Backbone bond lengths (Angstrom), bond angles and torsions (degrees), N, CA, C in turn:
res aa  C-N    CA-C-N  psi(-1)  N-CA   C-N-CA  omega(-1)  CA-C   N-CA-C  phi
1 M - - - 1.453 - - 1.506 111.32 -
2 M 1.314 116.91 -34.72 1.446 120.13 -176.44 1.516 111.64 -100.87
3 G 1.323 116.38 34.27 1.454 119.28 -175.40 1.505 112.67 -80.93
4 G 1.349 115.61 -169.67 1.456 121.22 174.98 1.503 113.05 67.20
5 A 1.334 114.77 -141.25 1.459 121.48 -172.58 1.513 112.50 -61.17
6 A 1.330 117.38 -31.18 1.462 119.60 -174.53 1.527 111.35 -63.31
7 I 1.324 117.51 -49.91 1.455 120.09 -178.35 1.522 111.01 -71.19
8 D 1.323 117.08 -42.56 1.459 119.34 -179.57 1.522 110.92 -57.97
9 H 1.325 116.81 -42.73 1.450 120.56 -178.62 1.522 110.07 -63.47
10 G 1.342 115.99 -43.79 1.457 118.97 -177.12 1.516 112.34 -64.45
11 Q 1.317 118.54 -31.89 1.448 120.51 -176.24 1.527 112.67 -77.57
12 Q 1.334 117.77 -8.50 1.452 119.19 -178.76 1.533 112.03 -79.86
13 G 1.323 117.19 -23.80 1.454 120.75 -175.32 1.509 111.45 -109.46
14 P 1.356 117.56 -177.80 1.446 121.79 -178.68 1.518 112.85 -64.57
15 R 1.354 117.65 -28.47 1.454 118.96 -179.99 1.520 110.46 -63.98
16 G 1.332 116.82 -36.70 1.459 120.69 -175.28 1.518 113.56 -71.50
17 S 1.334 119.12 -7.71 1.449 121.44 179.42 1.523 111.74 -73.84
18 R 1.343 118.14 -12.99 1.453 121.05 177.82 1.515 110.27 -74.51
19 D 1.337 116.22 153.33 1.452 120.67 177.07 1.524 111.30 -73.27
20 V 1.332 117.50 -31.50 1.453 122.45 -178.09 1.528 108.96 -111.94
21 L 1.327 115.94 125.14 1.457 120.36 -179.99 1.521 110.89 -78.44
22 R 1.325 115.34 145.55 1.464 121.51 177.79 1.520 109.19 -103.61
23 L 1.333 115.04 125.15 1.456 121.84 -177.74 1.521 110.00 -117.02
24 A 1.329 116.01 124.49 1.460 121.47 172.37 1.522 108.39 -92.96
25 I 1.320 116.40 134.51 1.465 121.65 179.87 1.521 108.30 -119.66
26 L 1.326 117.16 124.68 1.455 120.86 175.83 1.527 108.77 -98.65
27 A 1.336 115.68 126.75 1.465 121.69 178.95 1.520 109.20 -129.14
28 T 1.321 116.41 147.05 1.455 119.70 179.73 1.526 111.15 -63.18
29 H 1.355 116.89 -45.97 1.456 122.84 -177.30 1.530 107.51 -165.05
30 P 1.326 118.41 167.07 1.468 119.73 177.08 1.525 111.09 -61.98
31 I 1.327 116.64 126.27 1.461 123.01 -177.31 1.529 108.35 -121.78
32 Q 1.325 116.01 134.36 1.465 120.16 -170.30 1.522 113.56 -62.14
33 Y 1.328 119.36 -33.76 1.460 119.33 -178.00 1.530 112.88 -92.02
34 H 1.325 117.81 -2.77 1.462 120.83 172.94 1.529 111.88 -90.96
35 A 1.325 116.62 -31.06 1.468 120.39 -175.38 1.533 113.22 -55.63
36 P 1.352 120.61 -44.42 1.471 119.29 178.33 1.528 112.42 -61.54
37 W 1.319 116.85 -34.46 1.464 120.81 178.50 1.520 110.33 -66.35
38 Y 1.330 117.58 -44.24 1.459 120.63 177.94 1.526 110.68 -60.94
39 R 1.327 116.34 -43.82 1.464 119.56 179.70 1.526 110.86 -63.76
40 G 1.336 116.16 -39.68 1.458 119.48 179.17 1.520 112.41 -64.62
41 L 1.333 116.90 -41.99 1.468 120.33 177.35 1.519 111.10 -62.32
42 A 1.340 116.50 -43.18 1.454 120.61 -178.51 1.529 111.56 -65.71
43 K 1.322 116.47 -36.76 1.464 121.02 -178.04 1.517 112.00 -76.74
44 D 1.329 117.23 -29.02 1.461 121.63 -175.40 1.519 112.32 -60.43
45 G 1.331 116.68 -41.23 1.459 120.01 175.58 1.508 115.64 93.98
46 R 1.329 118.84 -13.60 1.467 119.81 179.67 1.520 112.22 -80.97
47 L 1.327 116.09 -12.68 1.464 122.89 175.45 1.516 109.39 -134.38
48 Q 1.317 115.64 149.06 1.456 120.95 165.72 1.518 106.41 -105.90
49 I 1.324 117.01 117.47 1.457 119.40 -176.61 1.519 110.97 -112.22
50 K 1.314 114.96 152.91 1.457 122.24 168.72 1.517 107.03 -139.66
51 V 1.328 115.77 126.07 1.459 121.34 -177.77 1.524 108.98 -98.33
52 F 1.316 116.21 127.33 1.461 122.30 176.63 1.532 108.12 -104.54
53 F 1.329 115.58 117.39 1.457 120.91 178.06 1.528 109.93 -96.75
54 C 1.323 115.54 140.06 1.461 120.42 179.93 1.522 112.48 -89.79
55 H 1.327 117.41 -19.55 1.463 119.30 -170.85 1.526 109.75 -160.96
56 Q 1.320 115.82 148.09 1.468 122.11 171.44 1.518 107.43 -110.70
57 T 1.318 117.17 110.49 1.465 120.40 -175.60 1.520 111.21 -71.07
58 T 1.315 115.28 147.96 1.460 122.39 176.36 1.525 109.28 -90.18
59 P 1.334 118.11 162.56 1.469 119.68 175.71 1.530 112.26 -55.11
60 E 1.330 116.77 -36.70 1.454 120.40 179.86 1.530 111.29 -67.10
61 Q 1.333 117.38 -37.69 1.463 120.33 177.85 1.522 111.13 -69.51
62 Q 1.327 117.27 -32.59 1.461 119.79 173.72 1.528 110.02 -60.58
63 A 1.331 115.94 -41.27 1.462 120.02 179.94 1.518 111.32 -63.25
64 S 1.331 116.30 -44.50 1.465 120.27 -177.11 1.520 112.28 -71.20
65 A 1.343 117.41 -16.34 1.465 120.69 178.76 1.524 112.18 -75.73
66 G 1.336 116.84 -4.37 1.454 119.34 176.80 1.511 114.97 127.57
67 F 1.344 117.28 -6.96 1.455 119.44 -178.34 1.532 112.47 -82.01
68 G 1.336 117.57 -20.26 1.453 120.16 172.30 1.515 115.92 90.00
69 V 1.327 117.61 -27.23 1.462 120.49 -179.62 1.533 109.19 -133.41
70 P 1.330 118.53 145.28 1.477 121.06 176.18 1.531 110.29 -65.94
71 F 1.324 116.55 139.19 1.468 119.26 177.90 1.526 109.95 -164.46
72 E 1.344 115.43 164.96 1.458 123.25 169.40 1.521 107.57 -114.56
73 W 1.326 117.69 143.14 1.455 120.70 178.33 1.521 110.58 -65.25
74 D 1.339 116.89 140.11 1.459 120.93 -179.10 1.524 112.04 -97.76
75 V 1.326 117.11 16.90 1.462 122.30 174.54 1.527 108.00 -121.48
76 P 1.337 118.03 149.35 1.474 120.00 -178.39 1.524 111.53 -67.62
77 L 1.316 116.62 128.07 1.465 121.46 -179.99 1.523 112.35 -106.84
78 L 1.323 118.17 -13.81 1.461 120.70 -172.57 1.523 112.85 -122.32
79 E 1.309 117.78 9.04 1.459 120.75 -177.62 1.525 111.71 -93.88
80 G 1.339 116.40 145.92 1.453 121.51 169.62 1.508 116.31 90.72
81 Y 1.325 118.50 5.24 1.461 120.48 177.94 1.524 108.92 -155.98
82 E 1.334 115.75 155.31 1.458 120.83 179.68 1.523 109.70 -74.95
83 H 1.330 115.70 136.12 1.458 119.08 -178.85 1.526 110.15 -152.18
84 E 1.320 113.95 165.50 1.472 120.55 179.52 1.529 108.53 -153.66
85 F 1.317 115.86 138.58 1.460 120.64 173.91 1.526 108.24 -92.89
86 L 1.318 115.89 119.91 1.453 121.40 178.08 1.524 110.11 -75.74
87 K 1.311 116.58 157.55 1.462 121.23 176.53 1.522 108.92 -77.59
88 N 1.313 115.63 114.47 1.464 121.72 -179.80 1.524 108.15 -94.28
89 V 1.341 116.94 111.65 1.464 121.09 -175.00 1.531 112.08 -97.09
90 A 1.326 117.63 11.78 1.462 120.59 179.84 1.527 110.48 -59.95
91 A 1.320 116.26 144.27 1.463 120.61 178.56 1.526 110.68 -62.80
92 H 1.325 117.00 -35.64 1.457 122.09 178.20 1.532 108.10 -130.80
93 P 1.348 117.26 84.22 1.467 120.93 -176.08 1.528 112.27 -60.97
94 R 1.313 116.18 124.59 1.461 121.76 178.12 1.530 108.03 -172.22
95 T 1.320 114.84 163.51 1.464 120.23 -178.60 1.520 112.21 -96.67
96 S 1.310 117.93 -4.77 1.455 121.58 -172.18 1.525 114.12 -91.27
97 S 1.341 118.31 1.18 1.459 120.17 178.45 1.520 109.69 -138.06
98 F 1.321 116.55 156.03 1.467 121.42 -178.19 1.523 111.59 -58.64
99 S 1.323 117.34 -43.68 1.468 121.22 -175.29 1.520 113.57 -86.37
100 G 1.337 117.91 0.36 1.462 120.29 -177.28 1.509 114.41 -74.83
101 L 1.337 117.15 -11.44 1.459 122.18 178.17 1.526 108.06 -125.13
102 D 1.331 115.83 106.24 1.468 122.40 -173.95 1.522 107.61 -132.06
103 V 1.348 117.38 106.27 1.471 121.37 -172.43 1.532 110.48 -127.66
104 P 1.321 118.21 75.54 1.469 120.62 -176.05 1.526 114.30 -64.41
105 D 1.336 118.32 -15.85 1.466 120.51 -178.47 1.522 112.95 -82.88
106 I 1.324 118.42 1.28 1.463 120.11 -174.43 1.528 111.93 -62.58
107 R 1.323 117.95 -34.57 1.464 118.70 -179.05 1.526 111.43 -61.88
108 E 1.320 116.87 -44.04 1.458 120.52 -179.49 1.527 110.03 -66.54
109 S 1.318 117.66 -37.36 1.464 120.54 178.13 1.524 110.99 -64.05
110 L 1.322 117.23 -40.33 1.463 120.68 178.31 1.523 110.95 -67.84
111 R 1.324 115.97 -39.78 1.463 119.68 -179.36 1.524 110.75 -63.70
112 K 1.322 117.06 -45.36 1.459 121.02 -178.85 1.522 112.21 -66.63
113 G 1.330 116.38 -29.17 1.453 119.56 -175.42 1.513 115.21 -79.29
114 A 1.325 117.61 -10.39 1.473 121.94 179.97 1.530 111.12 49.81
115 F 1.319 115.77 53.28 1.461 121.11 -177.59 1.530 111.18 -83.34
116 D 1.331 114.43 159.87 1.461 121.21 177.48 1.524 112.20 -98.74
117 A 1.311 116.39 -23.31 1.463 120.98 -179.55 1.522 108.77 -161.12
118 V 1.328 115.04 164.19 1.460 121.33 -178.16 1.530 108.82 -130.91
119 L 1.318 116.04 134.44 1.462 122.07 176.46 1.522 108.64 -112.67
120 V 1.331 116.43 125.55 1.462 122.45 179.83 1.528 108.26 -111.50
121 N 1.329 115.85 125.07 1.464 120.29 176.50 1.524 109.38 -81.90
122 G 1.316 117.11 99.31 1.457 122.05 179.91 1.518 112.56 75.86
123 W 1.332 115.84 -179.77 1.467 120.71 -177.81 1.520 111.65 -144.64
124 H 1.312 117.75 20.04 1.464 122.19 -173.78 1.530 113.06 -92.28
125 Y 1.322 118.62 14.81 1.460 121.39 -177.94 1.532 109.37 -140.39
126 K 1.312 116.06 153.48 1.459 122.44 -173.10 1.523 112.17 -57.90
127 A 1.321 117.03 -41.57 1.464 120.58 -177.83 1.523 112.06 -59.96
128 A 1.331 116.88 -31.47 1.465 119.48 178.29 1.517 110.32 -62.18
129 W 1.327 116.82 -45.34 1.460 120.00 -178.47 1.523 111.81 -73.68
130 Q 1.307 117.72 -30.22 1.462 119.65 172.64 1.528 109.82 -62.16
131 T 1.317 115.85 -39.33 1.469 120.93 -179.82 1.520 111.61 -71.88
132 I 1.318 116.56 -40.09 1.465 120.07 178.84 1.521 110.73 -61.29
133 W 1.349 116.86 -49.07 1.461 119.75 -178.69 1.522 111.50 -66.90
134 A 1.330 117.44 -37.97 1.464 120.55 177.82 1.528 109.99 -62.97
135 S 1.328 116.77 -41.22 1.466 120.71 179.83 1.518 111.12 -64.21
136 K 1.331 116.55 -42.04 1.458 120.14 179.34 1.518 111.11 -62.16
137 R 1.323 116.51 -41.24 1.468 120.23 -179.52 1.527 111.33 -67.93
138 L 1.326 116.98 -26.94 1.457 121.36 178.82 1.531 112.28 -90.99
139 G 1.328 116.85 -1.63 1.462 120.50 179.63 1.513 114.11 76.20
140 L 1.343 117.57 26.87 1.461 121.22 -178.19 1.524 110.70 -101.30
141 P 1.323 118.43 134.66 1.468 120.55 174.42 1.526 109.95 -67.61
142 V 1.316 115.96 146.88 1.463 121.56 -176.27 1.528 109.63 -120.08
143 L 1.316 115.84 127.25 1.457 123.07 174.36 1.526 108.60 -106.78
144 T 1.327 116.62 155.89 1.457 120.19 173.94 1.515 109.18 -131.58
145 R 1.320 115.03 147.57 1.470 121.24 178.23 1.523 108.36 -139.26
146 G 1.308 116.29 135.03 1.453 120.45 178.83 1.506 110.38 -169.48
147 D 1.326 116.39 179.39 1.457 119.91 -180.00 1.530 112.03 -122.81
148 S 1.331 116.34 30.64 1.468 119.84 175.09 1.523 109.77 -64.15
149 H 1.339 116.48 149.13 1.458 120.91 179.70 1.526 109.79 -149.21
150 L 1.312 115.16 175.25 1.464 121.58 -174.33 1.527 113.52 -93.59
151 H 1.328 117.75 4.28 1.456 120.56 -172.47 1.528 113.49 -97.33
152 T 1.331 117.52 3.54 1.461 120.84 176.12 1.525 109.60 -78.77
153 P 1.334 118.42 126.63 1.481 119.64 179.27 1.527 111.34 -60.77
154 R 1.322 116.39 129.58 1.463 121.79 179.18 1.527 109.01 -140.43
155 S 1.318 115.56 156.59 1.460 120.33 178.11 1.525 110.02 -70.72
156 C 1.330 115.58 161.34 1.465 120.26 177.80 1.523 110.90 -60.76
157 L 1.327 116.72 -38.23 1.452 120.64 179.78 1.525 111.18 -63.65
158 K 1.333 116.82 -44.83 1.462 119.85 -179.30 1.516 110.79 -65.57
159 N 1.323 116.88 -40.31 1.461 120.00 177.15 1.521 110.93 -61.79
160 W 1.332 116.69 -41.11 1.461 120.70 -179.52 1.525 110.89 -64.13
161 V 1.341 116.21 -43.04 1.467 120.66 178.93 1.524 110.23 -61.07
162 K 1.327 117.18 -43.59 1.463 120.85 179.36 1.528 111.26 -64.64
163 E 1.330 116.48 -41.72 1.456 119.62 -179.65 1.525 111.46 -62.12
164 M 1.323 116.66 -34.46 1.455 121.15 -179.05 1.532 112.42 -79.71
165 S 1.338 117.41 -36.50 1.461 120.35 -169.71 1.527 114.53 -100.13
166 Y 1.320 118.10 -32.95 1.462 119.38 -172.11 1.534 114.39 -66.34
167 P 1.333 120.14 -40.49 1.469 117.97 177.65 1.526 112.51 -56.58
168 L 1.327 117.21 -34.88 1.459 120.70 177.90 1.523 110.96 -77.37
169 M 1.338 117.06 -43.58 1.455 121.43 -177.80 1.528 111.98 -62.19
170 L 1.322 117.14 -38.84 1.460 120.65 -176.14 1.524 112.98 -70.69
171 R 1.330 117.04 -10.51 1.460 119.49 175.70 1.530 111.92 -67.36
172 A 1.328 116.26 -12.14 1.471 119.91 178.45 1.522 111.78 -68.69
173 F 1.343 117.27 -16.85 1.461 121.12 -175.92 1.523 111.17 -104.69
174 D 1.330 114.66 147.07 1.460 121.02 178.22 1.523 112.54 -95.29
175 G 1.322 116.86 -22.93 1.461 120.97 179.94 1.516 110.26 -150.45
176 F 1.350 115.69 153.55 1.455 121.74 -175.19 1.525 108.82 -130.20
177 L 1.322 116.92 123.91 1.457 122.12 -179.02 1.523 108.51 -105.78
178 Y 1.322 117.22 116.01 1.461 119.46 -176.84 1.527 110.58 -103.74
179 V 1.336 116.07 145.36 1.460 120.94 -175.51 1.525 112.65 -94.94
180 G 1.329 116.96 -16.05 1.461 120.88 -179.67 1.516 110.63 -168.18
181 R 1.336 116.54 -179.96 1.466 121.15 -175.21 1.522 112.41 -59.73
182 W 1.330 118.02 -42.88 1.465 120.41 179.43 1.526 110.79 -62.18
183 S 1.318 116.42 -38.87 1.469 120.85 178.75 1.522 110.66 -65.01
184 R 1.331 116.61 -42.86 1.472 120.73 178.09 1.525 110.73 -62.98
185 D 1.340 116.65 -45.01 1.459 120.84 -179.45 1.531 111.09 -62.29
186 Y 1.312 116.68 -32.32 1.461 121.75 178.54 1.524 110.31 -61.12
187 Y 1.325 116.13 -48.81 1.468 119.63 179.38 1.520 111.76 -64.90
188 L 1.325 116.51 -43.27 1.459 119.49 179.92 1.534 111.34 -62.18
189 H 1.325 116.01 -38.61 1.462 120.94 -179.68 1.521 111.83 -57.75
190 Y 1.336 115.72 -36.88 1.460 120.03 -177.56 1.532 112.83 -94.58
191 G 1.325 116.40 17.99 1.451 120.79 169.15 1.509 117.25 88.88
192 V 1.342 118.40 13.44 1.459 119.95 178.35 1.533 109.32 -73.59
193 P 1.337 118.90 129.47 1.473 120.76 178.61 1.527 111.48 -62.90
194 R 1.317 117.08 141.34 1.467 121.40 179.41 1.521 111.94 -57.01
195 S 1.319 117.20 -31.26 1.459 120.67 -177.13 1.521 113.11 -67.08
196 R 1.334 116.65 -14.15 1.462 120.10 -179.81 1.529 112.47 -105.89
197 I 1.327 117.16 8.83 1.463 121.53 -177.42 1.530 108.94 -111.08
198 F 1.344 116.69 129.77 1.463 122.04 -175.78 1.535 109.41 -131.24
199 H 1.312 116.06 141.82 1.463 121.10 -177.75 1.531 110.55 -83.94
200 V 1.313 116.57 118.35 1.466 122.82 174.84 1.531 106.52 -136.60
201 A 1.324 116.32 91.49 1.465 121.58 -172.93 1.521 111.48 -74.83
202 H 1.343 115.27 163.36 1.458 120.34 169.26 1.527 108.74 -65.28
203 V 1.321 116.81 156.44 1.464 121.01 -177.68 1.523 109.66 -125.18
204 I 1.336 115.74 167.98 1.458 121.24 172.58 1.525 108.30 -118.86
205 D 1.311 115.61 159.79 1.463 121.67 -178.47 1.527 108.44 -90.53
206 E 1.336 116.55 85.07 1.458 120.80 -177.32 1.526 111.94 -59.92
207 A 1.332 116.38 -35.70 1.464 120.12 -178.37 1.523 111.48 -61.67
208 S 1.327 116.54 -25.77 1.454 120.56 178.66 1.524 112.04 -87.29
209 F 1.327 117.23 -40.92 1.462 120.93 -173.20 1.530 113.39 -79.93
210 L 1.331 118.57 -40.01 1.464 120.55 -173.43 1.525 113.42 -62.81
211 P 1.351 119.80 -45.14 1.474 118.43 178.25 1.527 112.61 -60.78
212 R 1.331 117.52 -36.59 1.465 120.12 178.40 1.527 110.05 -66.77
213 T 1.323 116.38 -37.18 1.460 120.05 177.42 1.521 110.97 -61.45
214 E 1.334 115.56 -46.50 1.464 119.86 -179.47 1.524 111.49 -64.30
215 S 1.326 116.84 -38.46 1.469 119.80 -177.49 1.521 112.43 -67.27
216 L 1.338 116.92 -24.48 1.462 120.87 -178.60 1.530 113.26 -98.28
217 R 1.337 116.02 -2.36 1.463 118.39 -173.99 1.527 111.49 -60.74
218 A 1.338 117.37 -37.09 1.467 120.70 -179.04 1.528 111.52 -66.87
219 E 1.334 117.27 -20.85 1.462 121.40 -178.16 1.534 112.04 -98.64
220 R 1.318 116.24 10.19 1.458 120.66 -173.23 1.526 112.37 -54.58
221 N 1.334 117.15 -52.84 1.460 120.10 -175.27 1.526 111.33 -65.31
222 A 1.330 116.55 -38.95 1.464 120.00 -179.78 1.528 110.61 -65.97
223 L 1.308 116.60 -40.69 1.461 120.42 179.34 1.527 111.14 -65.56
224 R 1.319 116.36 -41.25 1.462 119.94 178.81 1.530 110.97 -64.65
225 K 1.330 115.90 -39.36 1.460 119.20 178.55 1.522 110.73 -64.02
226 E 1.352 115.60 -39.87 1.461 120.26 179.93 1.526 111.56 -61.59
227 W 1.333 116.50 -34.55 1.465 121.15 -177.74 1.531 112.42 -100.65
228 N 1.330 116.51 12.01 1.470 121.39 178.17 1.525 112.44 57.31
229 L 1.329 115.52 44.07 1.460 121.19 179.58 1.523 109.60 -110.05
230 P 1.328 118.69 128.09 1.473 120.52 177.19 1.530 110.86 -59.20
231 N 1.325 115.97 145.44 1.468 120.45 -175.53 1.520 113.28 -59.90
232 E 1.337 117.47 -34.10 1.464 120.09 -175.13 1.520 112.98 -99.68
233 A 1.318 117.91 4.17 1.467 120.35 -178.59 1.532 110.59 -73.87
234 I 1.318 115.63 144.80 1.472 121.10 172.72 1.517 107.50 -86.02
235 V 1.313 116.36 123.77 1.463 121.80 -173.44 1.529 109.47 -118.56
236 F 1.324 115.06 131.57 1.466 121.08 176.66 1.523 108.85 -108.44
237 L 1.323 116.36 132.89 1.457 121.81 176.89 1.524 108.66 -114.47
238 V 1.316 116.23 127.08 1.467 121.44 177.01 1.519 108.31 -117.96
239 V 1.324 116.95 124.50 1.458 122.10 176.46 1.514 106.77 -120.75
240 G 1.325 118.13 113.66 1.446 119.30 -175.88 1.516 111.48 -157.84
């Protein structure tokens, strides 16, 4: 996953002399489907990771993000990996606007951490670009990961602006981690070389789901009867 320019760059300096590479990850805020991935990376041992969060969302901000009601997640989002909340100096801290995440201290945090590379989740917020420029000044390779794709309806003007600007803008990154085929096609469309694109899919928290599956196995037939599902039918559940 960390091949290509990222590893080569790290091995040129004193940081790369370590057996285990240190990866800084910039995230907008704790996200429920990212936490298992962070824990898995930390447990694997081939990387030392530290996640820098720009913001801690409130229950009300969770509601405005599309869930409709204020709430707190009932699963651990910060356990099992090293993390730090950066000081967000935005006048109106939030994840829904470019200027809502403003973390000028990120350069000093990266410098103190003696990292080998930096991973930025997306680039649609100010803190991402603060991190990109700080990494460049420190000589650190920058990776990006996201799920942007070409299938979102956009105006002709917006498409034209992206076609003109994105091939140049994406040169700021040394590596691209795609979560699926649409994500990969997005990078290729804007001229990213295949050699710099790596597959890093979204994950699920098996440790959470499997025990619940086993605990309900004895109730399988009763549950199927309740939902009018034949015992031998293959059933797909989508929650989204």
